VODRENGU-580850 format. One record per residue (C-alpha): residue in three letters; x negated, y, z. Coordinates in steps of 0.5 Angstrom, whole numbers, plus 500, padded with zeros to 3 digits. Each point is the difference from the previous one (the first is absolute). Layout:
% residues N
alaXYZ...
//
This chain:
% residues 162
met352523710ala500501508his495505501ala499507502thr501506495arg494503496ser496505503ala500507495ala496503505ala494494499val501501492val499507501ala494499504leu497496495leu501504495leu497506503ala493495502val500498492gly501507497asp495503505ile494496499arg502498492ala501508499asp495499493gly506495498pro502496497trp505498505val502492501ile505500506glu502494503pro504499506ile495496505ala505499505met506503503gly506499506gly503494499asp495497496pro498493502val493500505pro494496497gly498495504phe506500504pro505496497gly507502502ala497507502phe502506497phe498507500ser504505505pro503506496gly495505500gly495495503val495501495ala495506500gly493503501leu499498493thr492501497ile498498493asp492497498asn498502492ser503492499gly506503501ala501495506val504503506ala499500507phe506501504phe503499507gly507496501val505499505trp505493501gly504497505val501492501pro503498507pro497500505asn496506497pro504506499gln494504497ile494497497his495504496gly495497495leu494504496phe501497492tyr496501494gly501498493thr503502493pro507499498gly502492500asn493500504val501502507gln496496506pro501502507val493503503leu501501508val507498503gln502501507gly500494505gln494497496pro494499502ala495505500pro494499495gly493501504phe503503507pro497496505gly504494504pro507498498asn504507499gln505502495leu502506495ile505503504gln502506496leu499503493trp503507500pro504501493gly499507501gln492500499ile498499494pro495494498tyr495503496val497496494thr494503496arg500501492ser496493501gly505497504ile497499507leu505501505ser500503507thr505500505ala501501508pro504495503thr501500508val498493503ala502497506pro497497506gln507502503pro502504504ile496506496gly499499493val492503497pro500504495thr495496494asn498502493tyr500495494val497501493gly497495495pro504497493pro507497501gly499493503ser494502503leu501506505ala495500505leu500503507ile495507500ala502503507tyr505499505gln500504507gly497497505gly495497495pro493501498pro499506495pro500497493gly493498498leu497499507ala504494503
//
């Protein structure tokens, strides 16, 4: 196959995440995504070497993580993914519409260095930056995968007081 080399760092990060959370064992360790693997939902795209980071795991064994890949003309696309081995889905992807954000805005940045948080019951929390250009607006999203809700954004009303 003509795709990037698998990233040992991603495997180590996954093993550490699984090992830390499931210290009471028994451990079942399976890779969920690594550099060089196909990007779920994006045919022909492959995660960049070292492009899987920020792994967190819930009680069901599902993992939330950031992935990075490139597809011309965009050399670096970031996304938040969630799932189990063989069943990973994109949750938020750079350049796609920002759920619940007023106006025709898009997600412009998801930082792989930031860890997406997932509760034991599978509720995600993340903080992408949303356009309008030229200045991005920091936001906070919380909810189950597939139903993330905008709970706060810079310049918006305080949560619960809209």
